[in-house]
N, C-alpha and C positions, 0 to 999 in steps of 0.2 A: 517659285513664284509666290509673291505676297498676296494675301487676301485682305481686301478692305470690306469691313462689315457694312451691309446695306442698312442695318438698324442696330440699335443697342441690344446686347445680349450678355448674359453672364459668361465669364471666361476663367478657366483654370490657367494660371500663368506658369507656376513652377512647382514641381514635386521634389522635395529633398528627403532622403532617408538617412537617419543618423543611427547607426548600429544595426546589427543583424546581417542577414544574407545580402541585402542591397546597400550595405553601409557605404556612404559617400557618393552614391549614384544620384544624379540630378536630371530631371526631365524639364527642359525649357519648352513649354508647349506653344504651338502656333495658334492663331485665332481660327484657322480653318481645319483641315484634315490632318490628324496626327496618327501615325501607325507605329505600333511596337512590334518588332519582329525579333527572331532569334531561334536557336535550336531548342529542343525540349529541355526543360529544367533550368532555364536561364533566368527565370523570374518575371516573365511577361505577365502572366495572370496575377502573380503576387503584386506587381506594381499597380494593376488596375484595382485589386481588392484593397490595397492600402489607401488609395484615393477614396474608395467607397467607405472604408472604416473611418478615415479622418473626417469625412463629411457627415458621419452618423447615419448614413443611408443603409440601414440594416435590412437584410432580406425579410420578407413577410413571414416565412416559415421559421419557427423557433429552432428546428433542427439545422436549417441552413445558417441561421444566425450563430449557432454554436460552432459550426464548422468554420465560419468566417473568423470568429474569435480565436479559435485554435490555430488557424493558418497565420493570422497576424501575430499571435503570441510566439509561435515557433520561428517566424521569419524576422521579427523585430529583436527578439532575444533581449528584452529590457530596453530597447532603443526607442526612438521617437520618429513620428511622421511630421513633416512641416510642409504645408501646402499654401502657396500664395495664390490668392484669388482676386478677381476684379468683378464688381457687380455691374449690372446693366446700366447703373447710374454713374459708373466711372469711379467708384470708391474702392480702394485697395485695402485688403486685410490679409492676415496670416492666420491659418488654422493650424494649431499644434495639438497633437494627441499622442499619448502613450497607451499601451494596451491596458485595458481594465479601468481607464479613467475617461471622463467625458471630454469631448473636444473643447478647446479653449480658443476663442477668437481674439486675436491681438491686432493692434494697429501696426502701421509700418515701422514704428519705433519699438515694436515687441512689447507694448504695454497692453494689459487686459482691457477689453472694451465693455465687457458685461453683456455683449450680444450672444444670442444662442442660435444654433442651427436647427433647432427643433421645428419640425413641420415645414422646413424650407422657408422660414420666415423672411429671410432677406437674400438667400442664395440657395439655388436648388440644382441638383444634377439628376440626370436620368441614367442609371447604370444597370446593366444586365450581364450577369455572369454566364458562364458556359451552360448551355441547355436551358437557360431561363426563358429564352424566346419561345422555344418549343413548348415548355411547360405552360406558358401563358396562354397558349392556344387551347388548353384543356381546362382552364380555370376562369370562370366568369368574373370572380372578384378581381383577379389580376387584370382582366380585360377592362373592367370598370376603372381600375386605377390608371390604366393606360390612357383611357379617355380623359380622366381627370387631370392628367399631366399637362394637358394643353391649356388649362386655365387654373393653375395651382393656387394663385393668390385669391381669386374670386371664390373658388370652391372652398378654400381653407377658411375664409371668412364666414361662408354659409355654414360650414361644419362647426365653426366656433359658436355661432348662434344656435344651432341645433343642440350642441352639448349644453349650452347655458339653459335652454328651455327644458331639456331632459333632466338636468340637475334640479331645476326649480320644481319640476313635476315629481321627482323623487322625494324632495323635501315635503312637498304637499302630501304625498302618499304617507310618508312617515308621521306626519301630523294627524292625518285623517284616520288611519287604522286604529290607533289607541282610542280615539274619540268614538269610533264605531263600537269598539269593545266596551268602553265605559257606558255608552248609551244602552247597549244590550243589557248590561248588569242593572242599570238604574231602572230600565223598563220592567224588569222582572220584579224589582222592589215596589215600584209605583203601581204595579198591577193589583196590589191588595188594597189600595187607597179607596176605590169606590165602595167596597164592602164595609170598610171602617166608617166611612162617612154615612153610609146608609144606616149602620147601627146607631151612630150618634144622632141621626135624625129621628130614629125611633124613640130614643131617650127624650129628645126635645119635644116630640109630639105627644108624649104621655100627658093626659089631663089630670088635674088634681089641684088641691089647695097649694098655693104658692109656686106652682110649676113655672110660671113666667119668671119669678124672681130667681128660682134655682137655675133655670136655663141661662139667664143673664150672668149669674155668678160663675157658671161653668165656662161660658164664653170668655169672661175676663180672666179666668185661670189659664185657659188655653193661650190667651194673648200674653200673659206673664211668662209662660214657658217659651213662647217665640221670642219675646224680648230678651230673655236670659240667653237663649241660643245665639241671638244676633250679637250680644255683647261678647260672648265667648269667641264667636267667629272673628270679631274685631281684634281681640287680644291675639288670636292665632295668626291673623294676617300680619300684624306688626312683628310677632315673634319669628315668623317665616322670613319676613323681609330682613330682619336683623341677622338671622342665620345665613341667608343668601349673601348679604353684603360682607359679613365677617369672614366668609370663606375665602375672600380675596385679600385679606389683610396679610402683609408681608410676602405676598405671592412672588413679586419680582426679586426681593432680597433672597428668599429661600431657594429660588430656582437658578440664581445667577451662577452658582458654583457648578451646576450641571452643564452650563453652556460654555463657560470659560475654564478650561483645565489649567493646572499650574504651569505646564510647559508652554501653553499659549500666552499666559500672563507674563512670563519671563522670557519669551522668545524674542526673535529679531525685530518684530513689529510691536514690542511691548507697549510703547507709548500710545500708539493708536488704539490698541486693545484696552488699555487702562482708561483712556479718555472715554471710550464707548461704555465701559463699565461704570464710570463715574456718572455719565449722563443717565444710564439705566437706573442706578441707585438713587439719583436725585429724583427721577420720575417716580420711582417706587415710594420714596418718602412722601412726595406730594400726594400720591394716590392714597397712601396709608393715612395721611392727615385728613383728607377729604372723607375717607371711610369712617374715621373716628368721629368726625363732625356729624356724619349721618347717623352713626350709632348713638351719639348723644341726643340727637333730635328724636330718634325712636324711643330712647329711654324716657325722655321728657314726656312724650306723647303717651307712653305706656302708663306713666304715673298719673297723668290726667285721666286716662281711660279707667284706671283702677278706682279713682275717685268717683267717676260716673257710675261704675259698677257697684260701688258701696252704697251710693245714693239710691240707685234703683233697687238694690237688694233690700235696703231698709224699707222702701215703699212696698216691695213685694211681701215682706214679712208682715207688715200691718194688714195688707190686703188679704194675705193668706189666713191670718187670724180671723178676719171678718168672714171669710169663706167657711172656715171650720165651724165658726159659731153658728152660721146659717144651717150647715148640714146637720150639726148636732141637735139643733132645734127641731129638725124633721128627721127623727131617727129612722123612720121607715124608708128613707132614701139613701141611708148610709152605704148599704151594700152596693146599690146601683151606682152611687157616687164613686166608690173605689174603682169599679170597672170602667166607669165613664172617664175618670181621670187617666187611667192607663191608656184607654183608646185615644183620648185627646193628645197625650204625649206622643203616641205612635203616629197619629195623624200629622202632628207638627213636624215630626221627623220626615215623614213622607212628603209633606208640602215643601220642605227644604230640598228634598231630593228632586221633587217635581220642578222646582225653580232651577236647580242645577241642570236638569234634563232640558229645560227650555233654552238655557244658555248654550248647552252643547249642540242642540238642534240648530241654533243660529250660527254657531261656529262651523258646523258641518255644511250648512247651506252656503255660507260665504266661501268656504274652501272648495266646495264643489263648483260654485260659479267661477272661482279663480281657475280651477282645473279645466273647465270647459274652454275658457279663453286661452289658456296655455296650450291645450291640445289643438285649438284652431291655429294658433301661432306656429306650432310645430309643423302642422300640415302645410301651412303657407311657406315655411322655409324649405320643406322637402319639395314642394311644387316648384319653387324658385330654382332649387338645385337641378331638378329634372329638366326644366326649360333651358338652363345653361348647357347641360349635357346634350340636349337635342341640337343646340346651335353648334356644338363641337362636332357632333356626328355629321351634320350638314356640311361643315367645312371639310371634314375628312372625305366624305363622298364626292364633294366637288373636285377634290384633287385626285382621287384614286379610282372612281367608277369609270368604266365598267369592270375593271380588273378585280377590284375588291369592293364589297358593299357592306356598310355598317348600319345597323338599326339599334334602337334601344326601347325597352318596354318598362314603363314605370312600375315599381314594386313587383317586377317579374320574378325575382329570385325568392322563393318561399322556403328555402332550405332551413334557415335559422328559425323561422316561425314554426315549421313542422317539428324541428328538434325540441323547441321549447314546449310545445304541446305534448310531445312524447314524454319529456321528463315529468311534466305535471301528471299525465295519465299513469305513468309508471309509479309515481308516488301514491297514486290512488289504488295500487295493487290490482291492476287490470291489464289486459292486452293493450299495448300502446302504439306500436309502430304503425300498423296499418290504419287504425282509427285516426291517429294523429295526421297521417298523410291525407286521409279523406277529408278531415275537418279543414286542414290548411288549404286544400284545393277548393273546397266548397264555400268557405267564408273568408272575408277579410277580417283582420283582427278586431276591428271595431264592431263588425256585425256579430261575430261569435260572442263578444262580450255582452252585447245586448240580448242575444238568445239565452245566455247563461243567467243574466240578471232576471229575466222574465220567465225562466224555466220553460222554454218552448221546446219540449221534448219532441213533439211531432215534427216540427220544422227541422230540428237537428237530424231526426231519423230520415226524413225525406231527402234533404239536400246532401247530407254526407253518406247516405245509404248505409245507415247503422241499424242494428236491431234495437228494439225498444229497451231491452236490458242494457245493451252497450251504451245507448244514448243517455239513459238515466245515470249510469256509472260515470260517464264523461262529465255530465252536468255537475255531479257531486264532486268529482275530482277537481273541477275548474272553478268552483264557486267562491273560493277564498278571495277576499278583497285584494290582497297583494298580487294574486295571479291576474285578476281583472285589470288592475292598474298597470301591470307589466304588459299585458296584451294591448292596452291602449297606446303604449309608446314604443312597442317593439318595432325595430327597423327592418323593413323588407327592402333589401338592396335592389336598385334598378338593374335590369337584366340586359346586357349588350348581346347582340348577335352579329358576329363577324363572319362573312361568307366570301368564298373564292369563286370567281367565274371560271369554271372548268368546261371549256368548249361550249359556252352558251348556257350552261346550267350552274346556278349558284348552289354551292355546297357549304354547309356549316363546318367550322373547324373540327368539330367532334368526328366528322366522317372523313377527314383528310389524312393522307399519309404524312409522315414526319416532315418530309421535304416540303410538301404543300402547305403544311401548317406554318413553316418558316416563311414560305412565299407570301403568306397572307398577313402575318404580323409585322415582318420587317419593313415593308413600305410605310406602315403607319408610324413606326418608330422613327423613320427617316424624314418625317414631315417637319415643317417649320415649327420652331420653338425657341424661346430665349434661354433654355437650359442646356448646358453641355451634354452631349450624348456619348456614353461610354459603353462599348459592347465587346465582350470577349468572344472572338472568332465568329463574326456575323455570317461567315460563309458556311458554317457547319450545316450539313444536310442539304446544301444547295448545289445545283449544277452550275458550271461556269457560265453557261448561257444566261441564266437568271442573274448571276453575279454581275455580268457585264451589262446586260440590257436593263436591269432594274436597279440593282444596288449601286453600281457605279454611276448610273445616270442620276439617281437621287442624290448621291454624294455631291456630284458636280453642281446640281441645282442649289444645294443647301449650303455649300461652303461659305458663301458670302454672308449667310445669316445665322449660322449655328456652328459652334465648335464641336468637333468630333474626335474621339480618342478610341481607336480600335486596336485590339490585339488580333493579329491575322497571320495566316500561313498561305494566303492566296495573293499572288503577285498582281492580279487585276485591280485589287483595291488600292494599294499605294501607287501603282504605276499609272493605270488608266484614270484613277481618281486624282492623280497629280498631287500627291500628299505634300503639304508644305513642310512637314517635319516627320522624319522617320528616325526612330530610336532602335539601334541594334544592340541587343544584350548578348553577353556571353558569360560563361561560368567555368570555373576550374573544379566545380563540385563542392567547394566550401563557401565561396563568395561569388557574387555576380558583379559584373562591371559593364560600363558603357563602352562597347567596341567602336561605335561610330554613331554619328547623328548628323542630320541635315536633310536636304531635299532628295528627290529621286536621283538626280545626277551625282550628288555626293555619295550616295549609298548604293549606286548601281551594282557594284561588285558583290555586296552582301545580299542584295535582292536576288541576283542571279544564282548565287551559290546556295542560299537558304530556301528561296521560294520557287526557283525554276529548276532545281536539281543540279546546278552547275552550268558552266558555259558550254561544255560538250553536249550535255543533254539538250540544252536549248537549241544548239545548232543542228543536232540530229533530228529534232522534231521539225525544224524548218525545212530540212532536206526532204524528210519523209512526206511532209504536206505539200512539197513542191511549190513553196512560196518564195 
């Protein structure tokens, strides 16, 4: 029986395997329910995992990812996977992948499109390997991903916005931290300025003949020193600019050989490569010409500045001679004058430092203001993400309650937060696991950051139930600016809670048996979605009553709206689910092949022999049950 989709959805059209254990086998998928059956070792699971690998839908666990890579490598044996797909918008593509390489998305003429499957950008599948359904019941992050699968595009866009803000915050932090350190160093230097100024005031306050004239002369000498420093700074500014600009001269030309090797330049696409190189070289020459023009302008300005420096030096020399003449006229002031000159030079240095400190304070204030706005934006995106997840949870409950109940708690998973605190406390050479857990439980990240900045030892002791010594150690270990910045942006995942109604009592998945866990998760997987659903042996750990009453019922409801591909050993799924396409695999131990394919009627013999235990076993059960 043919299925007509009630609404648009993504579809797997055809899987072809070129090379390896399944060499030459093709799967022409139906839009509704597809079942892959066969004896053990015939490549059923391999077929499902090849689809997963072709689509780049790698398991979350690194260990599981390595196992998948090894399985694909062993079964392809240098071959290739080719998967024809149709998007919910009716666009057809071919996904081609060999082991160890990224998937390539081609058009129907087998020409590269430049599209990527990363993050399910234009086509997404939901695939679950054997035992993955059971494991999901024990992993809150996997449950969160399960919820997110119902609105992948909207949530992917929110996650993109969150990543962008976090990247901007990281850049902000990388700029702020060196400024904080520079400010600390400058503050130490400027701290001596009041004492120097007080000493200079005492010189100026001394009464005596010609004291007013001498004070004015010293003031002018100090000004000459500041003028000289300003001119030197102008020279350095231009020299730094020239050095910065000159660092890019010949940059494109010098790096071109690192990009285009000889075999590429002389290869089958040599003309296109050479045209690209020609454009790059032309661009480089134009850039070098502009750089040389700028260098010429800097050189010209430096010459002008040298002229100005010579003029002011000439004036300074004349003024210095007048100053010396005045001091020599009043010999009793010569010793004091020498000390006063040194102090005035040091004061001028520190005044320059103070000016720099003022500029740094302005930069820090602006960056902190920007950071506050970015943190507010980050919080807004996270709130938006949570509201969308709440809507998904409401939709799930409307379909599955009272049998299954789902709820979600914003920022409820504090595991990563506690781990981060633990690492920081560990680096502080103190007991860390228990204090980290207590702090994570007692404070939100933004709250603990505030406590640390304000050194609120008592509040930390009372709320986290820490000893005074432990609280002080924690404040010391967490006070670094980089730690505080990371605390401000650390992501506390939302915490789902999925419960099964067991005779009127709702039980969390953590307290359920293996079979009950699958009873809880599978109905959620089988809900409406525009992504094809692939599961390896969904009947595992389930009794046949649940398979018939829940799984098959869900399949029948969903067939018109969602494509399903199941590997199964249970006849209830293909027969009572009225599978549109059944693929029967067999193997001689060396290679697998397609023994038969079609609907339930076309594959009845294989269903009976492989899934029912054979015709005689089927008939004996019928007699035994007196049906």
